[in-house]
LOLUMDREN-948267 format. One record per residue (C-alpha): residue number from 1; residue in one letter; x, y, z. Coordinates in steps of 0.05 Angstrom, whole numbers, plus 5000, padded with zeros to 4 digits. Last residue first. Layout:
<lopa><pos>NUM</pos><code>A</code><c1>X</c1><c2>Y</c2><c3>Z</c3></lopa>
...
***
This chain:
<lopa><pos>203</pos><code>X</code><c1>4377</c1><c2>6036</c2><c3>7295</c3></lopa>
<lopa><pos>202</pos><code>X</code><c1>4441</c1><c2>5996</c2><c3>7311</c3></lopa>
<lopa><pos>201</pos><code>X</code><c1>4437</c1><c2>5960</c2><c3>7243</c3></lopa>
<lopa><pos>200</pos><code>X</code><c1>4428</c1><c2>6024</c2><c3>7204</c3></lopa>
<lopa><pos>199</pos><code>X</code><c1>4486</c1><c2>6059</c2><c3>7239</c3></lopa>
<lopa><pos>198</pos><code>X</code><c1>4531</c1><c2>5998</c2><c3>7233</c3></lopa>
<lopa><pos>197</pos><code>X</code><c1>4514</c1><c2>5990</c2><c3>7160</c3></lopa>
<lopa><pos>196</pos><code>X</code><c1>4528</c1><c2>6063</c2><c3>7145</c3></lopa>
<lopa><pos>195</pos><code>X</code><c1>4594</c1><c2>6060</c2><c3>7182</c3></lopa>
<lopa><pos>194</pos><code>X</code><c1>4613</c1><c2>5996</c2><c3>7144</c3></lopa>
<lopa><pos>193</pos><code>X</code><c1>4595</c1><c2>6028</c2><c3>7077</c3></lopa>
<lopa><pos>192</pos><code>X</code><c1>4635</c1><c2>6090</c2><c3>7093</c3></lopa>
<lopa><pos>191</pos><code>X</code><c1>4694</c1><c2>6048</c2><c3>7116</c3></lopa>
<lopa><pos>190</pos><code>X</code><c1>4690</c1><c2>6008</c2><c3>7051</c3></lopa>
<lopa><pos>189</pos><code>X</code><c1>4692</c1><c2>6069</c2><c3>7005</c3></lopa>
<lopa><pos>188</pos><code>X</code><c1>4752</c1><c2>6100</c2><c3>7040</c3></lopa>
<lopa><pos>187</pos><code>X</code><c1>4785</c1><c2>6032</c2><c3>7043</c3></lopa>
<lopa><pos>186</pos><code>X</code><c1>4775</c1><c2>6025</c2><c3>6968</c3></lopa>
<lopa><pos>185</pos><code>X</code><c1>4811</c1><c2>6093</c2><c3>6958</c3></lopa>
<lopa><pos>184</pos><code>X</code><c1>4865</c1><c2>6069</c2><c3>7006</c3></lopa>
<lopa><pos>183</pos><code>X</code><c1>4876</c1><c2>6007</c2><c3>6962</c3></lopa>
<lopa><pos>182</pos><code>X</code><c1>4888</c1><c2>6052</c2><c3>6902</c3></lopa>
<lopa><pos>181</pos><code>X</code><c1>4934</c1><c2>6092</c2><c3>6947</c3></lopa>
<lopa><pos>180</pos><code>X</code><c1>4977</c1><c2>6031</c2><c3>6962</c3></lopa>
<lopa><pos>179</pos><code>X</code><c1>4980</c1><c2>6011</c2><c3>6889</c3></lopa>
<lopa><pos>178</pos><code>X</code><c1>5005</c1><c2>6080</c2><c3>6867</c3></lopa>
<lopa><pos>177</pos><code>X</code><c1>4957</c1><c2>6137</c2><c3>6850</c3></lopa>
<lopa><pos>176</pos><code>X</code><c1>4974</c1><c2>6181</c2><c3>6791</c3></lopa>
<lopa><pos>175</pos><code>X</code><c1>4969</c1><c2>6258</c2><c3>6783</c3></lopa>
<lopa><pos>174</pos><code>X</code><c1>4997</c1><c2>6292</c2><c3>6845</c3></lopa>
<lopa><pos>173</pos><code>X</code><c1>5040</c1><c2>6231</c2><c3>6865</c3></lopa>
<lopa><pos>172</pos><code>X</code><c1>5076</c1><c2>6230</c2><c3>6797</c3></lopa>
<lopa><pos>171</pos><code>X</code><c1>5134</c1><c2>6277</c2><c3>6806</c3></lopa>
<lopa><pos>170</pos><code>X</code><c1>5158</c1><c2>6264</c2><c3>6878</c3></lopa>
<lopa><pos>169</pos><code>X</code><c1>5130</c1><c2>6194</c2><c3>6871</c3></lopa>
<lopa><pos>168</pos><code>X</code><c1>5179</c1><c2>6172</c2><c3>6816</c3></lopa>
<lopa><pos>167</pos><code>X</code><c1>5141</c1><c2>6130</c2><c3>6798</c3></lopa>
<lopa><pos>166</pos><code>X</code><c1>5065</c1><c2>6123</c2><c3>6790</c3></lopa>
<lopa><pos>165</pos><code>X</code><c1>5057</c1><c2>6109</c2><c3>6716</c3></lopa>
<lopa><pos>164</pos><code>X</code><c1>5002</c1><c2>6058</c2><c3>6726</c3></lopa>
<lopa><pos>163</pos><code>X</code><c1>4956</c1><c2>6041</c2><c3>6785</c3></lopa>
<lopa><pos>162</pos><code>X</code><c1>4889</c1><c2>6064</c2><c3>6758</c3></lopa>
<lopa><pos>161</pos><code>X</code><c1>4822</c1><c2>6046</c2><c3>6792</c3></lopa>
<lopa><pos>160</pos><code>X</code><c1>4761</c1><c2>6011</c2><c3>6764</c3></lopa>
<lopa><pos>159</pos><code>X</code><c1>4712</c1><c2>6008</c2><c3>6823</c3></lopa>
<lopa><pos>158</pos><code>X</code><c1>4655</c1><c2>5958</c2><c3>6821</c3></lopa>
<lopa><pos>157</pos><code>X</code><c1>4593</c1><c2>5954</c2><c3>6866</c3></lopa>
<lopa><pos>156</pos><code>X</code><c1>4604</c1><c2>6026</c2><c3>6883</c3></lopa>
<lopa><pos>155</pos><code>X</code><c1>4595</c1><c2>6053</c2><c3>6954</c3></lopa>
<lopa><pos>154</pos><code>X</code><c1>4547</c1><c2>6111</c2><c3>6962</c3></lopa>
<lopa><pos>153</pos><code>X</code><c1>4534</c1><c2>6163</c2><c3>6908</c3></lopa>
<lopa><pos>152</pos><code>X</code><c1>4539</c1><c2>6231</c2><c3>6942</c3></lopa>
<lopa><pos>151</pos><code>X</code><c1>4574</c1><c2>6213</c2><c3>7007</c3></lopa>
<lopa><pos>150</pos><code>X</code><c1>4622</c1><c2>6166</c2><c3>6972</c3></lopa>
<lopa><pos>149</pos><code>X</code><c1>4636</c1><c2>6217</c2><c3>6917</c3></lopa>
<lopa><pos>148</pos><code>X</code><c1>4655</c1><c2>6267</c2><c3>6972</c3></lopa>
<lopa><pos>147</pos><code>X</code><c1>4700</c1><c2>6215</c2><c3>7005</c3></lopa>
<lopa><pos>146</pos><code>X</code><c1>4735</c1><c2>6203</c2><c3>6939</c3></lopa>
<lopa><pos>145</pos><code>X</code><c1>4744</c1><c2>6277</c2><c3>6925</c3></lopa>
<lopa><pos>144</pos><code>X</code><c1>4773</c1><c2>6290</c2><c3>6994</c3></lopa>
<lopa><pos>143</pos><code>X</code><c1>4826</c1><c2>6235</c2><c3>6992</c3></lopa>
<lopa><pos>142</pos><code>X</code><c1>4879</c1><c2>6285</c2><c3>7013</c3></lopa>
<lopa><pos>141</pos><code>X</code><c1>4914</c1><c2>6279</c2><c3>6945</c3></lopa>
<lopa><pos>140</pos><code>X</code><c1>4898</c1><c2>6212</c2><c3>6914</c3></lopa>
<lopa><pos>139</pos><code>X</code><c1>4922</c1><c2>6224</c2><c3>6843</c3></lopa>
<lopa><pos>138</pos><code>X</code><c1>4878</c1><c2>6208</c2><c3>6784</c3></lopa>
<lopa><pos>137</pos><code>X</code><c1>4874</c1><c2>6177</c2><c3>6715</c3></lopa>
<lopa><pos>136</pos><code>X</code><c1>4806</c1><c2>6150</c2><c3>6694</c3></lopa>
<lopa><pos>135</pos><code>X</code><c1>4767</c1><c2>6136</c2><c3>6759</c3></lopa>
<lopa><pos>134</pos><code>X</code><c1>4714</c1><c2>6089</c2><c3>6732</c3></lopa>
<lopa><pos>133</pos><code>X</code><c1>4663</c1><c2>6077</c2><c3>6787</c3></lopa>
<lopa><pos>132</pos><code>X</code><c1>4607</c1><c2>6028</c2><c3>6775</c3></lopa>
<lopa><pos>131</pos><code>X</code><c1>4539</c1><c2>6029</c2><c3>6811</c3></lopa>
<lopa><pos>130</pos><code>X</code><c1>4490</c1><c2>5972</c2><c3>6799</c3></lopa>
<lopa><pos>129</pos><code>X</code><c1>4415</c1><c2>5968</c2><c3>6789</c3></lopa>
<lopa><pos>128</pos><code>X</code><c1>4424</c1><c2>5950</c2><c3>6716</c3></lopa>
<lopa><pos>127</pos><code>X</code><c1>4462</c1><c2>6015</c2><c3>6703</c3></lopa>
<lopa><pos>126</pos><code>X</code><c1>4487</c1><c2>6073</c2><c3>6745</c3></lopa>
<lopa><pos>125</pos><code>X</code><c1>4556</c1><c2>6094</c2><c3>6722</c3></lopa>
<lopa><pos>124</pos><code>X</code><c1>4601</c1><c2>6141</c2><c3>6762</c3></lopa>
<lopa><pos>123</pos><code>X</code><c1>4654</c1><c2>6171</c2><c3>6716</c3></lopa>
<lopa><pos>122</pos><code>X</code><c1>4723</c1><c2>6201</c2><c3>6720</c3></lopa>
<lopa><pos>121</pos><code>X</code><c1>4751</c1><c2>6268</c2><c3>6702</c3></lopa>
<lopa><pos>120</pos><code>X</code><c1>4791</c1><c2>6313</c2><c3>6654</c3></lopa>
<lopa><pos>119</pos><code>X</code><c1>4773</c1><c2>6380</c2><c3>6625</c3></lopa>
<lopa><pos>118</pos><code>X</code><c1>4803</c1><c2>6410</c2><c3>6563</c3></lopa>
<lopa><pos>117</pos><code>X</code><c1>4850</c1><c2>6471</c2><c3>6561</c3></lopa>
<lopa><pos>116</pos><code>X</code><c1>4891</c1><c2>6443</c2><c3>6619</c3></lopa>
<lopa><pos>115</pos><code>X</code><c1>4955</c1><c2>6446</c2><c3>6576</c3></lopa>
<lopa><pos>114</pos><code>X</code><c1>4938</c1><c2>6466</c2><c3>6506</c3></lopa>
<lopa><pos>113</pos><code>X</code><c1>5002</c1><c2>6499</c2><c3>6479</c3></lopa>
<lopa><pos>112</pos><code>X</code><c1>5055</c1><c2>6445</c2><c3>6486</c3></lopa>
<lopa><pos>111</pos><code>X</code><c1>5013</c1><c2>6388</c2><c3>6458</c3></lopa>
<lopa><pos>110</pos><code>X</code><c1>4956</c1><c2>6341</c2><c3>6472</c3></lopa>
<lopa><pos>109</pos><code>X</code><c1>4946</c1><c2>6364</c2><c3>6544</c3></lopa>
<lopa><pos>108</pos><code>X</code><c1>4903</c1><c2>6349</c2><c3>6604</c3></lopa>
<lopa><pos>107</pos><code>X</code><c1>4909</c1><c2>6347</c2><c3>6680</c3></lopa>
<lopa><pos>106</pos><code>X</code><c1>4899</c1><c2>6300</c2><c3>6740</c3></lopa>
<lopa><pos>105</pos><code>X</code><c1>4863</c1><c2>6297</c2><c3>6807</c3></lopa>
<lopa><pos>104</pos><code>X</code><c1>4796</c1><c2>6270</c2><c3>6785</c3></lopa>
<lopa><pos>103</pos><code>X</code><c1>4726</c1><c2>6300</c2><c3>6789</c3></lopa>
<lopa><pos>102</pos><code>X</code><c1>4661</c1><c2>6266</c2><c3>6768</c3></lopa>
<lopa><pos>101</pos><code>X</code><c1>4621</c1><c2>6260</c2><c3>6703</c3></lopa>
<lopa><pos>100</pos><code>X</code><c1>4557</c1><c2>6220</c2><c3>6719</c3></lopa>
<lopa><pos>99</pos><code>X</code><c1>4535</c1><c2>6170</c2><c3>6667</c3></lopa>
<lopa><pos>98</pos><code>X</code><c1>4464</c1><c2>6145</c2><c3>6677</c3></lopa>
<lopa><pos>97</pos><code>X</code><c1>4439</c1><c2>6080</c2><c3>6647</c3></lopa>
<lopa><pos>96</pos><code>X</code><c1>4377</c1><c2>6043</c2><c3>6622</c3></lopa>
<lopa><pos>95</pos><code>X</code><c1>4328</c1><c2>6095</c2><c3>6598</c3></lopa>
<lopa><pos>94</pos><code>X</code><c1>4370</c1><c2>6114</c2><c3>6537</c3></lopa>
<lopa><pos>93</pos><code>X</code><c1>4442</c1><c2>6130</c2><c3>6559</c3></lopa>
<lopa><pos>92</pos><code>X</code><c1>4430</c1><c2>6190</c2><c3>6604</c3></lopa>
<lopa><pos>91</pos><code>X</code><c1>4487</c1><c2>6241</c2><c3>6613</c3></lopa>
<lopa><pos>90</pos><code>X</code><c1>4498</c1><c2>6271</c2><c3>6682</c3></lopa>
<lopa><pos>89</pos><code>X</code><c1>4537</c1><c2>6333</c2><c3>6701</c3></lopa>
<lopa><pos>88</pos><code>X</code><c1>4574</c1><c2>6340</c2><c3>6767</c3></lopa>
<lopa><pos>87</pos><code>X</code><c1>4642</c1><c2>6355</c2><c3>6736</c3></lopa>
<lopa><pos>86</pos><code>X</code><c1>4627</c1><c2>6389</c2><c3>6671</c3></lopa>
<lopa><pos>85</pos><code>X</code><c1>4595</c1><c2>6357</c2><c3>6610</c3></lopa>
<lopa><pos>84</pos><code>X</code><c1>4604</c1><c2>6332</c2><c3>6539</c3></lopa>
<lopa><pos>83</pos><code>X</code><c1>4561</c1><c2>6288</c2><c3>6494</c3></lopa>
<lopa><pos>82</pos><code>X</code><c1>4593</c1><c2>6265</c2><c3>6428</c3></lopa>
<lopa><pos>81</pos><code>X</code><c1>4564</c1><c2>6230</c2><c3>6367</c3></lopa>
<lopa><pos>80</pos><code>X</code><c1>4621</c1><c2>6229</c2><c3>6318</c3></lopa>
<lopa><pos>79</pos><code>X</code><c1>4606</c1><c2>6254</c2><c3>6247</c3></lopa>
<lopa><pos>78</pos><code>X</code><c1>4666</c1><c2>6300</c2><c3>6242</c3></lopa>
<lopa><pos>77</pos><code>X</code><c1>4716</c1><c2>6247</c2><c3>6265</c3></lopa>
<lopa><pos>76</pos><code>X</code><c1>4785</c1><c2>6280</c2><c3>6267</c3></lopa>
<lopa><pos>75</pos><code>X</code><c1>4768</c1><c2>6352</c2><c3>6287</c3></lopa>
<lopa><pos>74</pos><code>X</code><c1>4705</c1><c2>6324</c2><c3>6319</c3></lopa>
<lopa><pos>73</pos><code>X</code><c1>4746</c1><c2>6285</c2><c3>6371</c3></lopa>
<lopa><pos>72</pos><code>X</code><c1>4791</c1><c2>6343</c2><c3>6390</c3></lopa>
<lopa><pos>71</pos><code>X</code><c1>4732</c1><c2>6392</c2><c3>6396</c3></lopa>
<lopa><pos>70</pos><code>X</code><c1>4693</c1><c2>6341</c2><c3>6438</c3></lopa>
<lopa><pos>69</pos><code>X</code><c1>4750</c1><c2>6339</c2><c3>6488</c3></lopa>
<lopa><pos>68</pos><code>X</code><c1>4733</c1><c2>6408</c2><c3>6511</c3></lopa>
<lopa><pos>67</pos><code>X</code><c1>4685</c1><c2>6391</c2><c3>6567</c3></lopa>
<lopa><pos>66</pos><code>X</code><c1>4688</c1><c2>6321</c2><c3>6599</c3></lopa>
<lopa><pos>65</pos><code>X</code><c1>4672</c1><c2>6260</c2><c3>6556</c3></lopa>
<lopa><pos>64</pos><code>X</code><c1>4614</c1><c2>6216</c2><c3>6533</c3></lopa>
<lopa><pos>63</pos><code>X</code><c1>4621</c1><c2>6185</c2><c3>6464</c3></lopa>
<lopa><pos>62</pos><code>X</code><c1>4558</c1><c2>6154</c2><c3>6434</c3></lopa>
<lopa><pos>61</pos><code>X</code><c1>4572</c1><c2>6093</c2><c3>6392</c3></lopa>
<lopa><pos>60</pos><code>X</code><c1>4581</c1><c2>6097</c2><c3>6316</c3></lopa>
<lopa><pos>59</pos><code>X</code><c1>4586</c1><c2>6021</c2><c3>6306</c3></lopa>
<lopa><pos>58</pos><code>X</code><c1>4639</c1><c2>6001</c2><c3>6254</c3></lopa>
<lopa><pos>57</pos><code>X</code><c1>4663</c1><c2>6068</c2><c3>6229</c3></lopa>
<lopa><pos>56</pos><code>X</code><c1>4660</c1><c2>6096</c2><c3>6300</c3></lopa>
<lopa><pos>55</pos><code>X</code><c1>4702</c1><c2>6038</c2><c3>6326</c3></lopa>
<lopa><pos>54</pos><code>X</code><c1>4756</c1><c2>6051</c2><c3>6274</c3></lopa>
<lopa><pos>53</pos><code>X</code><c1>4756</c1><c2>6126</c2><c3>6284</c3></lopa>
<lopa><pos>52</pos><code>X</code><c1>4759</c1><c2>6118</c2><c3>6360</c3></lopa>
<lopa><pos>51</pos><code>X</code><c1>4818</c1><c2>6070</c2><c3>6354</c3></lopa>
<lopa><pos>50</pos><code>X</code><c1>4856</c1><c2>6117</c2><c3>6309</c3></lopa>
<lopa><pos>49</pos><code>X</code><c1>4839</c1><c2>6178</c2><c3>6353</c3></lopa>
<lopa><pos>48</pos><code>X</code><c1>4867</c1><c2>6145</c2><c3>6417</c3></lopa>
<lopa><pos>47</pos><code>X</code><c1>4843</c1><c2>6188</c2><c3>6475</c3></lopa>
<lopa><pos>46</pos><code>X</code><c1>4869</c1><c2>6150</c2><c3>6536</c3></lopa>
<lopa><pos>45</pos><code>X</code><c1>4944</c1><c2>6136</c2><c3>6524</c3></lopa>
<lopa><pos>44</pos><code>X</code><c1>4947</c1><c2>6200</c2><c3>6482</c3></lopa>
<lopa><pos>43</pos><code>X</code><c1>4925</c1><c2>6245</c2><c3>6538</c3></lopa>
<lopa><pos>42</pos><code>X</code><c1>4856</c1><c2>6276</c2><c3>6525</c3></lopa>
<lopa><pos>41</pos><code>X</code><c1>4815</c1><c2>6259</c2><c3>6586</c3></lopa>
<lopa><pos>40</pos><code>X</code><c1>4764</c1><c2>6209</c2><c3>6615</c3></lopa>
<lopa><pos>39</pos><code>X</code><c1>4733</c1><c2>6183</c2><c3>6551</c3></lopa>
<lopa><pos>38</pos><code>X</code><c1>4671</c1><c2>6140</c2><c3>6563</c3></lopa>
<lopa><pos>37</pos><code>X</code><c1>4649</c1><c2>6102</c2><c3>6501</c3></lopa>
<lopa><pos>36</pos><code>X</code><c1>4575</c1><c2>6084</c2><c3>6491</c3></lopa>
<lopa><pos>35</pos><code>X</code><c1>4530</c1><c2>6033</c2><c3>6458</c3></lopa>
<lopa><pos>34</pos><code>X</code><c1>4585</c1><c2>5983</c2><c3>6439</c3></lopa>
<lopa><pos>33</pos><code>X</code><c1>4562</c1><c2>5917</c2><c3>6406</c3></lopa>
<lopa><pos>32</pos><code>X</code><c1>4614</c1><c2>5863</c2><c3>6421</c3></lopa>
<lopa><pos>31</pos><code>X</code><c1>4686</c1><c2>5874</c2><c3>6399</c3></lopa>
<lopa><pos>30</pos><code>X</code><c1>4718</c1><c2>5817</c2><c3>6361</c3></lopa>
<lopa><pos>29</pos><code>X</code><c1>4742</c1><c2>5856</c2><c3>6299</c3></lopa>
<lopa><pos>28</pos><code>X</code><c1>4775</c1><c2>5906</c2><c3>6345</c3></lopa>
<lopa><pos>27</pos><code>X</code><c1>4816</c1><c2>5850</c2><c3>6374</c3></lopa>
<lopa><pos>26</pos><code>X</code><c1>4811</c1><c2>5836</c2><c3>6449</c3></lopa>
<lopa><pos>25</pos><code>X</code><c1>4859</c1><c2>5839</c2><c3>6507</c3></lopa>
<lopa><pos>24</pos><code>X</code><c1>4901</c1><c2>5890</c2><c3>6469</c3></lopa>
<lopa><pos>23</pos><code>X</code><c1>4973</c1><c2>5868</c2><c3>6455</c3></lopa>
<lopa><pos>22</pos><code>X</code><c1>5023</c1><c2>5879</c2><c3>6510</c3></lopa>
<lopa><pos>21</pos><code>X</code><c1>5082</c1><c2>5927</c2><c3>6513</c3></lopa>
<lopa><pos>20</pos><code>X</code><c1>5054</c1><c2>5984</c2><c3>6472</c3></lopa>
<lopa><pos>19</pos><code>X</code><c1>5106</c1><c2>6036</c2><c3>6455</c3></lopa>
<lopa><pos>18</pos><code>X</code><c1>5114</c1><c2>6105</c2><c3>6488</c3></lopa>
<lopa><pos>17</pos><code>X</code><c1>5133</c1><c2>6156</c2><c3>6436</c3></lopa>
<lopa><pos>16</pos><code>X</code><c1>5162</c1><c2>6154</c2><c3>6366</c3></lopa>
<lopa><pos>15</pos><code>X</code><c1>5146</c1><c2>6127</c2><c3>6295</c3></lopa>
<lopa><pos>14</pos><code>X</code><c1>5070</c1><c2>6130</c2><c3>6295</c3></lopa>
<lopa><pos>13</pos><code>X</code><c1>5063</c1><c2>6203</c2><c3>6314</c3></lopa>
<lopa><pos>12</pos><code>X</code><c1>5017</c1><c2>6240</c2><c3>6363</c3></lopa>
<lopa><pos>11</pos><code>X</code><c1>5037</c1><c2>6187</c2><c3>6416</c3></lopa>
<lopa><pos>10</pos><code>X</code><c1>5011</c1><c2>6129</c2><c3>6455</c3></lopa>
<lopa><pos>9</pos><code>X</code><c1>5044</c1><c2>6079</c2><c3>6408</c3></lopa>
<lopa><pos>8</pos><code>X</code><c1>5019</c1><c2>6014</c2><c3>6376</c3></lopa>
<lopa><pos>7</pos><code>X</code><c1>4948</c1><c2>6041</c2><c3>6373</c3></lopa>
<lopa><pos>6</pos><code>X</code><c1>4891</c1><c2>6000</c2><c3>6404</c3></lopa>
<lopa><pos>5</pos><code>X</code><c1>4870</c1><c2>6045</c2><c3>6462</c3></lopa>
<lopa><pos>4</pos><code>X</code><c1>4797</c1><c2>6051</c2><c3>6483</c3></lopa>
<lopa><pos>3</pos><code>X</code><c1>4786</c1><c2>6099</c2><c3>6542</c3></lopa>
<lopa><pos>2</pos><code>X</code><c1>4727</c1><c2>6064</c2><c3>6573</c3></lopa>
<lopa><pos>1</pos><code>X</code><c1>4677</c1><c2>6020</c2><c3>6537</c3></lopa>
***
């Protein structure tokens, strides 16, 4: 599971802040067994303590997250099982899956005094012979981080890319991709795969 959010507002308080527009696609009561939760960063629309507390009480899954977010989680859920890492680190989920923490162009903050005090990122997941890329929140920038991931991991079988909160571009471009940039990320992956295929086929 990635960045679970069931709260009515993405906010430190229940009476103010961005309000949910659509209901979650599945009720908490209907969740299948959850072995691990991947938390990309600590913004309230990604790190939802109420949802984590509820899921933990039901299933106690392992939470994998970049450095510093464990302190936030354990402050509210003292018995949470949390694994943290830096960009480039890997966490094994049994013998079946590898979770690689990878860079993203974003930032972190839960309040006015902790900006960039916890790390943010995405995940490359190897499981069942497949490669899944979960970007979390990210800007596109020059595209360098995506081309570097392509070179290290190869093209993913599935890429979960963000396209929300991208306007106005003068403010949001550094931290959120828009639909065109999300497509560009996939073109970056596809061109690499095509180049590799052409090279392999010609040899």
